[in-house]
VEXDREN-927724 format. One record per residue: x, y, z of N, C-alpha, C in turn. Coordinates in steps of 0.05 Angstrom, whole numbers, padded with zeros to 5 digits, always signed. Layout:
# VEXDREN-927724
XYZXYZXYZ ...
END
This chain:
# VEXDREN-927724
-00376+00144-00378-00353+00157-00367-00328+00140-00371 -00307+00151-00382-00282+00137-00387-00265+00136-00362 -00258+00112-00354-00240+00109-00331-00212+00109-00340 -00196+00127-00328-00168+00129-00335-00153+00140-00311 -00139+00122-00297-00124+00132-00273-00099+00115-00268 -00081+00128-00253-00056+00115-00245-00057+00112-00215 -00050+00088-00206-00051+00082-00177-00023+00074-00168 -00013+00087-00147+00012+00080-00134+00006+00063-00110 +00018+00040-00108+00015+00022-00085+00041+00021-00069 +00039+00022-00043+00063+00023-00026+00061+00000-00005 +00083-00015-00003+00086-00035+00019+00108-00023+00037 +00100-00010+00059+00120+00004+00075+00139-00015+00089 +00163-00006+00092+00183-00022+00106+00205-00004+00116 +00222-00014+00134+00243+00001+00145+00271-00008+00135 +00271-00031+00121+00296-00039+00108+00292-00040+00078 +00268-00048+00069+00261-00049+00041+00232-00040+00039 +00227-00019+00023+00199-00010+00018+00192-00017-00011 +00170-00031-00015+00161-00038-00042+00141-00018-00053 +00142-00015-00079+00122+00002-00092+00114-00011-00119 +00090-00005-00127+00080-00014-00153+00062+00007-00164 +00063+00011-00190+00047+00031-00204+00032+00018-00227 +00005+00021-00226-00011+00010-00247-00027+00032-00260 -00034+00027-00286-00051+00045-00301-00077+00029-00306 -00100+00042-00300-00126+00030-00305-00140+00047-00326 -00147+00035-00348-00162+00049-00368-00184+00031-00379 -00209+00041-00376-00232+00027-00385-00233-00002-00375 -00227-00005-00349-00229-00032-00337-00206-00050-00342 -00185-00041-00355-00162-00058-00360-00138-00047-00345 -00125-00065-00331-00101-00058-00315-00076-00064-00331 -00057-00046-00328-00030-00051-00339-00010-00041-00318 +00013-00054-00317+00034-00046-00298+00052-00026-00311 +00056-00004-00297+00075+00016-00307+00103+00011-00296 +00105+00005-00271+00131+00000-00258+00126-00012-00231 +00146-00026-00221+00147-00036-00194+00176-00039-00185 +00181-00037-00159+00208-00039-00150+00210-00035-00120 +00234-00030-00111+00238-00026-00082+00254+00000-00077 +00251+00009-00053+00269+00030-00043+00286+00017-00022 +00312+00014-00028+00330+00000-00010+00339+00018+00013 +00334+00009+00037+00340+00026+00061+00360+00013+00080 +00366-00012+00077+00382-00026+00097+00411-00017+00099 +00421-00003+00079+00449+00006+00080+00452+00034+00092 +00430+00046+00099+00431+00073+00111+00435+00070+00141 +00451+00089+00152+00460+00086+00180+00438+00091+00200 +00420+00110+00195+00401+00117+00216+00373+00122+00205 +00354+00124+00224+00326+00128+00217+00321+00153+00201 +00332+00176+00209+00327+00201+00193+00336+00198+00164 +00359+00184+00159+00369+00180+00132+00349+00163+00116 +00339+00142+00129+00319+00125+00116+00294+00140+00108 +00284+00156+00127+00260+00171+00121+00264+00191+00099 +00287+00203+00098+00294+00222+00076+00295+00208+00049 +00307+00184+00049+00308+00168+00024+00280+00161+00014 +00262+00153+00033+00234+00147+00026+00221+00171+00013 +00224+00194+00026+00212+00219+00017+00222+00226-00011 +00248+00225-00014+00260+00233-00040+00252+00214-00063 +00252+00188-00058+00245+00169-00079+00216+00170-00086 +00198+00173-00065+00170+00175-00071+00163+00201-00086 +00176+00223-00078+00172+00248-00093+00180+00245-00122 +00202+00231-00127+00211+00226-00154+00191+00209-00170 +00181+00187-00157+00161+00170-00171+00135+00185-00177 +00127+00202-00158+00103+00218-00162+00106+00238-00184 +00129+00251-00186+00134+00270-00207+00136+00256-00234 +00147+00231-00235+00150+00217-00260+00124+00205-00270 +00108+00192-00252+00085+00177-00261+00058+00192-00256 +00059+00213-00240+00035+00229-00234+00011+00212-00227 +00013+00196-00205-00010+00180-00197-00034+00197-00189 -00058+00186-00194-00083+00199-00186-00090+00191-00157 -00082+00167-00149-00089+00157-00122-00065+00141-00112 -00064+00138-00085-00044+00122-00073-00057+00103-00053 -00047+00078-00052-00057+00058-00032-00032+00048-00017 -00036+00044+00009-00014+00035+00025-00023+00013+00044 -00005-00006+00049-00011-00028+00067-00011-00017+00095 -00032-00022+00110-00034-00014+00138-00016-00031+00155 -00003-00020+00175+00014-00036+00191-00002-00057+00207 +00010-00080+00211-00002-00100+00228+00012-00098+00255 -00001-00106+00276+00009-00103+00302+00027-00126+00310 +00052-00120+00315+00072-00140+00323+00078-00137+00353 +00097-00154+00361+00104-00153+00389+00126-00133+00395 +00142-00125+00375+00164-00107+00379+00155-00078+00375 +00153-00064+00397+00142-00036+00396+00161-00018+00380 +00187-00021+00383+00206-00004+00368+00203-00009+00338 +00200-00033+00329+00196-00039+00301+00170-00026+00291 +00149-00028+00306+00124-00016+00299+00126+00015+00296 +00141+00027+00315+00145+00056+00314+00160+00064+00288 +00181+00049+00282+00196+00055+00257+00180+00051+00232 +00164+00029+00232+00147+00024+00209+00126+00046+00206 +00115+00055+00228+00095+00077+00228+00106+00102+00217 +00132+00108+00224+00145+00132+00213+00148+00129+00183 +00157+00106+00174+00160+00102+00145+00134+00105+00130 +00113+00094+00142+00086+00096+00129+00077+00125+00130 +00083+00139+00151+00075+00168+00154+00089+00185+00133 +00114+00180+00128+00129+00195+00108+00117+00190+00080 +00110+00165+00074+00098+00158+00048+00071+00172+00045 +00055+00172+00066+00029+00185+00065+00033+00216+00062 +00051+00227+00077+00056+00256+00075+00066+00264+00047 +00082+00247+00034+00091+00253+00007+00067+00256-00012 +00048+00237-00009+00025+00238-00026+00007+00262-00020 +00003+00267+00006-00014+00289+00013-00002+00316+00004 +00025+00317+00004+00039+00341-00005+00034+00346-00035 +00028+00325-00050+00023+00327-00078-00008+00326-00084 -00024+00329-00063-00053+00328-00065-00064+00302-00077 -00051+00280-00070-00060+00254-00080-00075+00240-00057 -00100+00233-00062-00115+00219-00041-00103+00191-00036 -00105+00181-00011-00095+00155-00005-00115+00139+00011 -00110+00113+00011-00126+00094+00026-00108+00072+00037 -00116+00060+00060-00101+00039+00072-00116+00012+00069 -00101-00009+00067-00113-00036+00066-00096-00055+00084 -00110-00073+00097-00097-00092+00115-00082-00113+00098 -00060-00124+00109-00046-00145+00094-00064-00168+00085 -00082-00176+00103-00100-00198+00097-00119-00191+00074 -00129-00167+00074-00148-00158+00053-00133-00157+00026 -00109-00148+00026-00093-00146+00001-00090-00174-00011 -00081-00193+00006-00077-00221-00004-00103-00233-00014 -00124-00228+00001-00151-00238-00006-00159-00228-00034 -00154-00202-00039-00163-00190-00064-00147-00201-00088 -00123-00210-00083-00106-00219-00105-00109-00249-00110 -00109-00265-00088-00109-00294-00091-00134-00308-00083 -00152-00293-00068-00176-00306-00058-00172-00316-00030 -00148-00315-00019-00143-00325+00008-00126-00304+00023 -00135-00296+00046-00120-00277+00063-00096-00289+00076 -00092-00315+00073-00069-00328+00085-00048-00336+00065 -00050-00325+00040-00031-00331+00019-00002-00322+00026 +00017-00335+00015+00045-00328+00018+00052-00305-00001 +00075-00292+00004+00085-00272-00015+00089-00283-00043 +00098-00308-00044+00104-00321-00069+00078-00326-00085 +00057-00334-00071+00031-00339-00084+00020-00313-00095 +00022-00291-00080+00013-00265-00089+00028-00257-00114 +00055-00260-00113+00072-00252-00135+00065-00268-00161 +00060-00294-00158+00054-00310-00182+00027-00302-00194 +00008-00296-00177-00018-00287-00187-00016-00260-00201 +00000-00242-00190+00004-00216-00202+00018-00219-00229 +00037-00237-00231+00051-00242-00255+00032-00251-00278 +00012-00267-00270-00008-00275-00289-00027-00252-00297 -00035-00237-00277-00054-00215-00281-00042-00193-00298 -00017-00186-00294-00005-00163-00306+00017-00169-00327 +00020-00194-00332+00038-00203-00354+00067-00192-00352 +00080-00195-00330+00108-00188-00329+00124-00214-00328 +00148-00213-00340+00164-00237-00344+00180-00244-00319 +00198-00227-00311+00217-00233-00290+00206-00227-00263 +00209-00246-00245+00202-00242-00217+00224-00225-00204 +00216-00205-00188+00237-00188-00175+00252-00204-00154 +00276-00194-00148+00293-00206-00126+00279-00203-00099 +00267-00180-00095+00253-00174-00069+00223-00174-00075 +00209-00192-00061+00180-00193-00065+00165-00169-00053 +00179-00152-00040+00167-00127-00030+00157-00111-00054 +00170-00114-00077+00162-00100-00101+00134-00110-00110 +00130-00137-00111+00104-00147-00118+00083-00141-00096 +00092-00139-00071+00074-00131-00050+00063-00103-00055 +00081-00084-00063+00072-00057-00070+00052-00057-00093 +00058-00074-00113+00040-00077-00136+00013-00088-00126 +00013-00107-00108-00011-00120-00097-00029-00099-00083 -00016-00080-00070-00032-00059-00056-00047-00042-00077 -00033-00035-00099-00046-00019-00120-00069-00034-00133 -00065-00060-00138-00086-00076-00150-00110-00080-00131 -00104-00084-00106-00125-00086-00085-00142-00060-00085 -00128-00038-00086-00142-00012-00086-00162-00010-00110 -00152-00018-00133-00170-00018-00156-00193-00037-00153 -00188-00061-00145-00209-00081-00141-00229-00072-00119 -00220-00057-00099-00237-00047-00077-00251-00021-00084 -00247-00011-00108-00259+00014-00117-00253+00037-00098 -00228+00036-00087-00219+00058-00070-00230+00058-00042 -00244+00038-00034-00255+00037-00007-00238+00019+00011 -00221+00032+00027-00202+00018+00044-00211+00019+00073 -00192+00016+00091-00197+00014+00119-00209+00039+00132 -00200+00062+00124-00211+00086+00137-00232+00100+00120 -00241+00087+00099-00261+00099+00081-00286+00082+00079 -00289+00062+00097-00312+00045+00096-00336+00060+00107 -00360+00052+00098-00385+00064+00108-00386+00061+00138 -00391+00082+00152-00392+00080+00181-00365+00084+00194 -00344+00082+00179-00317+00088+00189-00307+00069+00210 -00283+00073+00218-00270+00057+00239-00268+00073+00265 -00285+00093+00269-00283+00110+00292-00293+00096+00317 -00286+00107+00340-00297+00096+00365-00327+00099+00366 -00337+00121+00355-00366+00125+00355-00380+00103+00339 -00369+00097+00316-00381+00075+00299-00379+00048+00314 -00357+00043+00328-00354+00018+00343-00375+00017+00365 -00378+00039+00380-00397+00039+00402-00426+00037+00392 -00432+00048+00369-00458+00046+00358-00464+00017+00349 -00444+00003+00340-00448-00025+00332-00448-00044+00357 -00436-00034+00379-00433-00051+00403-00444-00036+00427 -00470-00031+00429-00481-00015+00451-00475-00026+00478 -00472-00052+00481-00466-00064+00507-00439-00057+00518 -00422-00046+00501-00395-00038+00509-00394-00010+00522 -00416+00004+00520-00417+00032+00531-00419+00030+00561 -00404+00048+00575-00406+00050+00604-00426+00072+00611 -00440+00068+00632-00460+00088+00640-00448+00113+00651 
END
């Protein structure tokens, strides 16, 4: 069977959203595009969400990805920031679902691990490794672009099995089955 697919990777953000698009054919990866969606100059949250939707719809129409991968939000201390990030991620996911593109989520640690071998790698280390893997010359101004690319590469390396697609799932039922002592009578 010939493998031939395009993967869109998204690093969600509320001021800068990174994206990367790779083409995989017969086990060989090539980069089609990577960049950012600049959001910090927009006045309010609805305008930012609209920009995300419009830009992703344009990328989807241009590159016609077969799959999308997105970085799962990590839990921070600022609830308002998490809420805004969740909205940005939700709009990105909805854009893909609207185009019937399956998606998967990956934790930041897992993405770094898949690219560099260490889940504690810096953005710069991830970017340098991607530069070697995908043979691009110029490092982008915003490393959110290489972060988006890293999500797409992680998805390929993970064979499409992300956080919500693991065997047994991440449901409460799966958790309780693995931890029977946590059940209350």
